[in-house]
C-alpha positions in Angstrom: 47.5 -8.9 28.3 45.9 -9.5 24.9 42.2 -10.3 24.9 41.0 -12.9 22.2 37.6 -14.1 21.4 37.4 -17.7 20.2 34.2 -18.4 18.2 33.0 -22.1 18.5 30.6 -23.9 16.4 29.5 -26.8 18.5 31.4 -29.8 19.8 32.6 -32.5 17.4 34.4 -32.5 14.1 31.4 -33.7 12.0 28.8 -31.4 13.2 30.5 -28.7 15.4 33.9 -27.4 16.3 36.9 -29.6 15.8 37.8 -30.4 19.5 41.6 -30.9 18.9 41.8 -27.6 16.9 39.7 -25.8 19.6 41.9 -27.1 22.4 45.1 -26.3 20.7 44.1 -22.7 19.9 43.0 -22.3 23.7 46.2 -23.8 24.8 48.4 -21.7 22.6 46.6 -18.7 23.8 46.9 -19.6 27.4 50.8 -20.3 26.9 50.9 -16.6 25.4 49.2 -15.5 28.6 46.2 -14.1 26.6 42.8 -13.5 28.2 40.2 -15.7 26.2 36.5 -15.1 25.8 34.6 -18.1 24.2 31.5 -17.3 22.2 29.0 -19.1 20.0 25.8 -18.3 18.4 22.7 -19.4 20.2 21.2 -21.3 17.5 20.3 -24.9 16.5 22.9 -27.2 14.9 22.4 -28.0 11.1 22.2 -31.6 12.2 23.6 -33.9 14.7 26.1 -36.7 13.8 26.8 -39.7 15.5 30.7 -39.5 15.7 31.0 -43.4 16.1 29.1 -44.3 12.8 29.7 -40.8 11.3 26.1 -40.8 10.1 23.4 -38.1 11.0 21.4 -39.1 14.1 17.8 -39.0 13.1 15.4 -37.1 15.4 18.1 -35.6 17.5 18.7 -31.7 17.9 21.4 -29.8 19.5 22.2 -26.2 20.3 25.5 -24.7 19.0 26.1 -22.6 22.2 25.2 -25.5 24.6 27.5 -27.9 22.7 30.2 -25.3 22.5 30.0 -25.0 26.3 31.5 -28.5 26.6 34.7 -27.4 25.0 34.7 -24.0 27.1 34.1 -25.9 30.4 30.9 -23.8 30.6 32.9 -20.5 30.5 31.1 -19.2 27.2 28.7 -16.4 26.1 26.3 -16.1 23.5 27.9 -14.5 20.4 25.3 -11.6 20.4 26.9 -10.5 23.8 30.4 -10.4 22.5 31.7 -6.8 22.7 34.2 -6.3 19.8 35.6 -3.2 21.5 36.6 -5.4 24.5 38.8 -7.8 22.5 42.0 -7.4 20.4 41.5 -10.2 18.1 39.2 -13.1 17.1 40.0 -16.7 16.2 37.7 -19.4 14.7 38.7 -23.1 15.0 37.6 -25.4 12.2 35.3 -28.6 12.0 32.3 -29.0 9.9 30.5 -26.8 12.4 32.2 -23.8 10.9 30.9 -24.8 7.5 27.5 -25.9 8.5 26.5 -23.8 11.6 28.7 -20.5 11.2 28.3 -20.7 7.5 26.8 -22.8 5.0 29.7 -23.9 2.8 29.3 -27.5 3.5 25.7 -27.4 2.4 25.4 -24.8 -0.3 28.8 -25.0 -1.9 29.7 -21.8 -3.9 26.4 -20.3 -3.0 27.0 -20.3 0.7 26.4 -17.6 3.2 27.7 -16.7 6.6 25.6 -16.6 9.9 24.6 -12.9 10.4 25.9 -12.7 13.9 29.3 -14.3 12.8 29.4 -11.9 10.0 28.6 -8.9 12.1 31.3 -9.7 14.8 33.9 -10.4 12.1 33.2 -7.4 10.0 33.3 -5.1 13.1 36.5 -6.5 14.3 38.2 -6.1 10.8 36.8 -2.6 10.6 38.4 -1.9 14.0 41.7 -3.1 12.6 41.9 -6.2 14.9 43.4 -9.4 13.5 41.4 -12.4 12.7 42.5 -16.0 12.7 40.7 -19.0 10.8 41.7 -22.7 11.2 40.9 -25.6 8.9 37.8 -24.9 6.9 37.0 -21.8 8.8 38.8 -19.7 6.2 35.6 -20.2 4.0 34.1 -17.5 6.2 36.9 -15.2 5.5 36.8 -15.9 1.8 33.1 -15.0 1.7 33.3 -11.9 4.0 36.6 -10.4 2.7 36.6 -11.7 -0.9 35.9 -8.3 -2.3 39.0 -7.1 -0.6 41.2 -9.9 -2.3 41.9 -11.7 1.0 44.7 -14.2 0.9 43.9 -17.3 2.7 44.5 -21.1 2.9 42.6 -24.3 3.5 45.8 -26.3 2.5 45.9 -27.7 -1.1 42.7 -29.1 -2.1 42.2 -27.8 -5.5 38.4 -28.2 -5.7 37.7 -26.5 -2.3 40.3 -23.8 -3.0 38.7 -23.1 -6.3 35.2 -23.0 -5.0 36.2 -20.6 -2.1 38.2 -18.3 -4.5 35.2 -17.7 -6.5 34.1 -15.6 -3.6 36.8 -13.1 -4.6 39.7 -14.1 -2.5 43.2 -15.5 -3.5 43.8 -19.0 -2.2 47.5 -19.9 -1.3 48.6 -23.4 -1.0 50.2 -24.2 2.3 51.5 -27.1 4.2 50.1 -28.4 7.4 52.9 -26.8 9.5 52.6 -23.4 8.1 50.2 -20.3 7.9 49.2 -17.7 5.4 49.4 -14.3 6.7 47.5 -11.5 4.9 49.2 -8.5 6.7 47.3 -6.0 4.6 44.0 -7.3 5.9 45.4 -8.8 9.2 43.9 -12.3 8.6 45.7 -15.5 9.4 44.8 -19.0 8.1 46.3 -22.4 8.6 45.0 -25.8 7.2 45.1 -28.0 10.4 43.0 -31.1 9.9 42.5 -30.2 6.3 45.8 -31.8 5.9 46.9 -33.1 9.4 47.1 -36.7 9.8 48.1 -36.4 13.5 47.5 -33.8 16.3 51.0 -32.7 16.3 50.9 -31.7 12.7 47.8 -29.6 13.5 49.5 -28.1 16.6 52.4 -26.8 14.6 50.3 -24.6 12.3 47.8 -23.5 14.9 50.8 -22.3 17.2 52.0 -20.2 14.3 48.6 -18.7 13.6 48.1 -17.8 17.4 51.5 -16.3 17.4 50.9 -14.3 14.3 47.5 -13.1 15.5 48.8 -11.9 18.8 51.8 -10.2 17.0 49.3 -8.0 15.0 46.9 -7.4 18.0 
């Protein structure tokens, strides 16, 4: 049985993990009989967004780990407790939380950085030869961490976003919503999901392929 860590970034597309993408990743892993460990950094969210109005909620604060626990049904650990030697692969769903809480791409643009705990886990897993999967905007993290190794990745076909991320050193590959980009040399798999998807079935197709590719390399 393959053991896979899923790193979440909150709960909700505009300020945390994209819920559909997160659930689709968890469902695909369960269908493959993988054992899942959910984890999230125990840090404050960048901000809280009212998902009805899509506007920031003044005066509200939330914790990334606490919010991520909603998706994981409470079965989650702080990211600092994740033991890379006890998992075979790591997957990150998208959502603005990946670009606001796990890295700062949505806030700082090309000058963005990656949360140190997230970077430490992914770099350790990569060094150990374990495959990594990044969904939607989460490939921004792969571009920053593995750009110097010329990682091949996709966020779909948005030229502006692709160019900004490619300046970190990686090579962006245009990809349709139903497909994935597999960098077999670096064992990194990416898929556009809701960067392109207009319906949940479209996101599911690419996410299923991503999970399958990650497990095949694990």
